[in-house]
KOLLUM-259266 format. One line per field, with one value per residue (C-alpha): y, x, z; residue number from 1; residue in three letters. Coordinates in nm, 2 decimals. Each point is the difference from the previous one (the first is absolute). Example, Ala and Ser with C-alpha at 12.3 -4.5 7.8 and 13.67 -1.06 7.14 Angstrom:
c2	c(-0.45  0.34)
c1	c(1.23  0.14)
c3	c(0.78  -0.07)
pos	c(1  2)
code	c(Ala  Ser)
END
This chain:
c2	c(6.35  -0.06  0.36  0.19  0.29  0.35  0.15  0.33  -0.13  -0.26  0.04  -0.21  0.01  -0.02  -0.04  0.09  0.24  0.27  -0.16  -0.30  -0.27  0.16  0.33  -0.18  -0.22  0.32  0.14  -0.32  -0.01  0.37  -0.04  -0.24  0.26  -0.12  0.24  -0.07  0.04  0.02  -0.11  0.04  0.17  0.27  0.23  0.25  -0.26  -0.13  0.35  0.05  -0.33  0.07  0.33  -0.16  -0.27  0.24  0.23  -0.28  -0.22  0.20  -0.26  0.05  -0.01  -0.01  -0.02  -0.14  0.02  -0.32  -0.23  -0.32  -0.21  0.18  -0.16  0.32  0.20  -0.26  0.05  0.37  -0.05  -0.23  0.26  0.27  -0.22  -0.06  0.37  0.06  -0.26  -0.18  -0.36  -0.17  -0.23  -0.05  -0.06  0.02  -0.12  0.13  0.15  -0.19  0.01  -0.23  -0.04  -0.15  -0.20  -0.31  -0.02  -0.01  0.32  0.20  0.24  -0.22  0.29  0.07  -0.36  -0.01  0.33  -0.16  -0.28  0.25  0.19  -0.28  -0.25  0.13  0.30  -0.22  -0.22  0.29  0.19  -0.31  -0.08  0.35  0.03  -0.35  -0.06  0.32  -0.10  -0.34  0.16  0.23  -0.29  0.17  0.10  -0.08  -0.03  0.03  -0.10  0.08  -0.30  -0.07  -0.27  -0.03  -0.17  -0.32  -0.11  0.08  0.30  0.00  0.35  0.12  -0.27  0.21  0.17  -0.32  -0.17  0.30  -0.01  -0.38  0.07  0.26  -0.25  -0.29  0.22  0.14  -0.35  -0.11  0.31  -0.09  -0.32  0.15  0.27  -0.23  0.08  0.33  0.24  0.10  -0.10  0.00  0.02  -0.01  0.22  -0.16  0.23  -0.08  0.27  0.34  0.34  0.16  0.13  -0.35  -0.09  0.32  -0.02  -0.37  0.08  -0.23  0.25  -0.17  -0.33  0.17  0.16  -0.34  -0.15  -0.03  0.21  -0.30  -0.06  0.34  0.10  0.35  0.13  0.14  -0.34  -0.19  0.22  -0.03  -0.38  0.00  0.20  -0.22  -0.30  0.16  0.05  -0.36  -0.14  -0.16  -0.17  0.09  0.24  -0.03  0.26  -0.10  -0.34  -0.05  0.08  -0.25  -0.27  0.10  -0.03  -0.34  -0.13  0.14  -0.20  -0.33  -0.02  -0.19  0.24  -0.10  0.08  0.33  0.11  -0.06  0.18  0.29  0.04  0.10  0.31  0.25  0.03  0.33  0.02  0.23)
c1	c(10.13  -0.19  -0.12  0.28  0.17  -0.10  0.22  0.01  -0.13  -0.24  -0.37  -0.30  -0.27  -0.34  -0.32  -0.34  0.19  -0.27  -0.17  -0.05  0.27  0.19  0.06  0.09  0.25  0.16  0.02  0.16  0.26  0.08  0.06  0.27  0.16  -0.12  -0.09  -0.35  -0.16  -0.38  -0.25  -0.38  -0.27  -0.05  0.30  -0.12  0.02  0.33  0.15  -0.12  0.16  0.32  0.04  -0.07  0.26  0.26  -0.04  -0.02  0.28  0.21  -0.05  -0.03  -0.36  -0.16  -0.37  -0.16  -0.36  -0.07  -0.29  0.20  -0.27  0.07  0.30  0.09  -0.01  0.23  0.25  0.00  0.06  0.30  0.14  -0.03  0.19  0.27  0.04  0.06  0.28  -0.14  0.06  -0.32  0.15  -0.32  -0.33  -0.33  -0.29  -0.29  -0.25  -0.32  -0.38  -0.29  -0.37  -0.29  -0.30  -0.09  0.23  -0.28  -0.14  0.32  0.12  0.21  0.23  0.09  0.08  0.24  0.16  0.05  0.20  0.21  0.09  0.02  0.17  0.14  0.17  0.17  0.15  0.09  0.19  0.17  0.11  0.14  0.20  0.09  0.26  0.18  -0.01  0.15  0.28  0.08  -0.02  -0.24  -0.36  -0.34  -0.36  -0.30  -0.33  -0.32  -0.23  -0.27  -0.13  -0.26  0.28  -0.03  -0.34  -0.27  -0.21  -0.37  -0.13  0.36  0.09  0.23  0.17  0.07  0.13  0.22  0.16  0.04  0.20  0.22  0.07  0.08  0.21  0.21  0.04  0.16  0.22  0.16  0.12  0.10  0.20  0.18  0.37  -0.03  0.00  -0.36  -0.30  -0.38  -0.26  -0.38  -0.18  -0.34  -0.21  -0.35  -0.25  0.17  -0.17  0.08  -0.20  -0.01  -0.35  -0.16  0.16  -0.11  -0.35  0.00  -0.02  -0.29  0.18  0.31  -0.21  -0.13  0.33  0.10  0.30  0.23  0.01  0.15  0.37  0.15  0.11  0.33  0.08  -0.08  0.25  0.27  -0.03  0.02  0.33  0.14  -0.09  0.22  0.28  -0.01  -0.05  -0.33  -0.21  -0.34  -0.11  -0.35  -0.06  -0.22  -0.03  -0.36  0.08  0.28  -0.24  -0.25  0.27  0.10  -0.35  -0.05  0.29  -0.09  -0.38  -0.20  -0.09  -0.37  -0.02  0.18  -0.24  -0.30  0.15  0.15  -0.31  -0.20  0.21  0.19  0.36  0.17  0.34  0.30)
c3	c(12.18  -0.32  -0.04  -0.19  0.18  -0.12  -0.27  -0.17  -0.34  0.14  0.07  0.12  -0.26  0.18  -0.19  0.15  0.23  0.04  0.30  0.22  0.01  -0.29  0.18  0.32  -0.18  -0.14  0.36  0.13  -0.28  0.03  0.38  -0.10  -0.22  -0.33  -0.28  -0.14  -0.34  0.06  -0.26  -0.01  -0.20  0.26  -0.01  0.26  0.27  -0.13  0.01  0.36  0.11  -0.19  0.19  0.33  -0.06  -0.12  0.29  0.26  -0.12  -0.25  -0.28  -0.37  -0.12  -0.34  -0.09  -0.32  -0.10  -0.19  -0.09  0.04  -0.16  -0.33  -0.17  -0.18  0.32  0.16  -0.28  0.05  0.37  -0.07  -0.24  0.27  0.24  -0.26  -0.06  0.37  0.00  0.30  0.09  0.13  0.26  0.19  -0.19  0.19  -0.21  0.22  -0.24  -0.04  0.05  0.05  -0.04  0.18  -0.13  -0.19  -0.30  -0.26  0.14  -0.01  -0.27  -0.23  -0.11  0.37  0.06  -0.30  0.11  0.35  -0.16  -0.20  0.32  0.26  -0.22  -0.33  0.16  0.26  -0.27  -0.22  0.27  0.13  -0.35  -0.05  0.33  0.12  -0.28  0.10  0.37  -0.08  -0.21  0.30  0.24  0.24  0.02  0.15  -0.12  0.22  -0.17  0.19  -0.02  0.27  0.22  -0.28  -0.19  0.21  -0.11  -0.26  0.09  -0.10  -0.07  -0.05  -0.26  -0.22  0.29  0.19  -0.32  -0.08  0.35  -0.03  -0.32  0.18  0.28  -0.23  -0.23  0.29  0.16  -0.33  -0.03  0.34  -0.16  -0.33  0.19  0.24  0.02  -0.20  0.30  -0.09  0.20  -0.05  0.27  0.00  0.25  0.08  0.22  0.12  0.07  0.04  0.06  -0.33  -0.30  -0.16  0.13  -0.12  -0.35  -0.02  0.10  0.31  0.28  0.16  0.02  0.14  0.28  0.10  0.07  0.37  0.11  0.06  -0.38  -0.07  -0.01  0.02  -0.34  0.13  0.18  -0.32  -0.20  0.27  0.00  -0.37  0.00  0.28  -0.22  -0.28  0.25  0.10  -0.35  0.09  -0.27  0.14  0.27  0.15  0.27  0.29  0.18  -0.10  -0.36  0.00  0.13  -0.27  -0.27  0.13  0.00  -0.35  -0.12  0.15  0.05  -0.27  -0.28  0.00  0.38  -0.05  -0.27  0.22  0.29  -0.18  -0.22  0.31  0.06  -0.21  0.12  -0.04  -0.18  0.04)
pos	c(1  2  3  4  5  6  7  8  9  10  11  12  13  14  15  16  17  18  19  20  21  22  23  24  25  26  27  28  29  30  31  32  33  34  35  36  37  38  39  40  41  42  43  44  45  46  47  48  49  50  51  52  53  54  55  56  57  58  59  60  61  62  63  64  65  66  67  68  69  70  71  72  73  74  75  76  77  78  79  80  81  82  83  84  85  86  87  88  89  90  91  92  93  94  95  96  97  98  99  100  101  102  103  104  105  106  107  108  109  110  111  112  113  114  115  116  117  118  119  120  121  122  123  124  125  126  127  128  129  130  131  132  133  134  135  136  137  138  139  140  141  142  143  144  145  146  147  148  149  150  151  152  153  154  155  156  157  158  159  160  161  162  163  164  165  166  167  168  169  170  171  172  173  174  175  176  177  178  179  180  181  182  183  184  185  186  187  188  189  190  191  192  193  194  195  196  197  198  199  200  201  202  203  204  205  206  207  208  209  210  211  212  213  214  215  216  217  218  219  220  221  222  223  224  225  226  227  228  229  230  231  232  233  234  235  236  237  238  239  240  241  242  243  244  245  246  247  248  249  250  251  252  253  254  255  256  257  258  259  260  261  262  263  264  265  266  267  268)
code	c(Met  Ala  Leu  Pro  Glu  Pro  Arg  Ala  Arg  Ser  Thr  Cys  Leu  Ile  Thr  Gly  Ala  Ser  Ser  Gly  Ile  Gly  Ser  Glu  Leu  Ala  Arg  Ser  Leu  Ala  Arg  Arg  Gly  His  Gly  Val  Ala  Leu  Val  Ala  Arg  Arg  Thr  Asp  Arg  Leu  Asp  Asp  Leu  Ala  Thr  Glu  Leu  Lys  Glu  Ala  His  Gly  Val  Arg  Thr  Glu  Thr  Phe  Gly  Cys  Asp  Leu  Gly  Asp  Gly  Arg  Ala  Arg  Glu  Arg  Leu  Leu  Gly  Gln  Leu  Asp  Glu  Leu  Gly  Leu  Asp  Val  Glu  Val  Leu  Val  Asn  Asn  Ala  Gly  Phe  Gly  Ser  Gly  Gly  Arg  Phe  Gln  Glu  Leu  Asp  Pro  Glu  Asp  Glu  Val  Glu  Met  Val  Lys  Leu  Asn  Val  Glu  Thr  Val  Val  Ala  Leu  Cys  Ala  Arg  Phe  Leu  Pro  Glu  Met  Val  Arg  Arg  Gly  Arg  Gly  Ala  Val  Leu  Asn  Thr  Ala  Ser  Thr  Ala  Ala  Phe  Gln  Pro  Leu  Pro  Arg  Gln  Ala  Thr  Tyr  Gly  Ala  Ser  Lys  Ala  Phe  Val  Leu  Ser  Phe  Thr  Asp  Ala  Leu  Thr  Ser  Asp  Leu  Ala  Gly  Thr  Gly  Val  Thr  Ala  Thr  Ser  Leu  Cys  Pro  Gly  Pro  Val  Asp  Thr  Glu  Phe  Ala  Gly  Ser  Ala  Gly  Ile  Asp  Asp  Asp  Ala  Glu  Gly  Leu  Pro  Gly  Leu  Phe  Trp  Thr  Asp  Val  Ala  Asp  Val  Ala  Glu  Gln  Gly  Val  Arg  Gly  Leu  Glu  Glu  Gly  Lys  Arg  Val  Val  Val  Pro  Gly  Thr  Leu  Asn  Arg  Ala  Thr  Ala  Leu  Ser  Gly  Gln  His  Ala  Pro  Arg  Ser  Leu  Leu  Leu  Lys  Leu  Val  Gly  Arg  Ile  Thr  Pro  Ile  Gly  Asp)
END
C-alpha cells in the first residue's frame, strides 16, 4: 500500500482541516490509526476536531492556527513542527478558497491572495516535505484540486486556473517521484455540500444545481484516502464528475467556453 503505516513519530499534516473535506480527510486518516497535525486559521474548530479524533481513535493530534497564504506564517508553522520532532509522512494540501463573478469585477487583492493560498502554499509545503519523504523512502501527498481543473471556468477564472495548476503539478510529481516509495495524488471533487460556496459568494448557483451533481463530503474524503492507499494519480469522486472531467479534457476549448460560460460550476 502506498500510504505509509502509522508510526510513533509520524503525522499527517492536513491544511484547511477546520471544516468540509479537510476535516473529513482527518477523520478518515485517524480511523486508520494515523496521527494528525491539523492546520487552519480557525483554531476553535481544530481543537474540537482534535479532541474528537483523540477520543474516538486514540491517535496523537496537534493543532496549528496559521494563515498559510502568508509566507512568514508558514515558516513559523514549519518551525513548530520541527520543535515537536514529528515526521510528516503524509501531506494533505487541502486549504483553499474561491470567488465568483466576472474577473474584471472582482477584488484584485482577493484574487492574488487566492493564488498565494491555492498555488504557492501547495508548492511551498511539497518543497519542504517531499525531500524528507524521499530520503526515508516512504510518504504520500494528497493535493485537493477540483473538477474545475479540467477546463477553463468563466466567472471563477482564478479559482479554476489555480486548481488546474494543482492538477498539473501533482501529475508531474507522480513522474518525478517514481521509484522513490513516495506517491502524489490529486483529489478532484465536483460540487460538495461544504462552506465553499458561501465563502466564494456563489450560494445561488449552488442551490440551482440538480442533486445528481452533488457528492457527499465524507465519501469524497474516503475516496481520496483510498486513492492514497492505492497510489492513484488522480481521484475524481462520482460517475457524473468523472464524465465531466473527461469531456473537459477532450472537448474543443472554444465549445467548452461557450457551454461553461452559461453556468457557474461550483468547486471543492
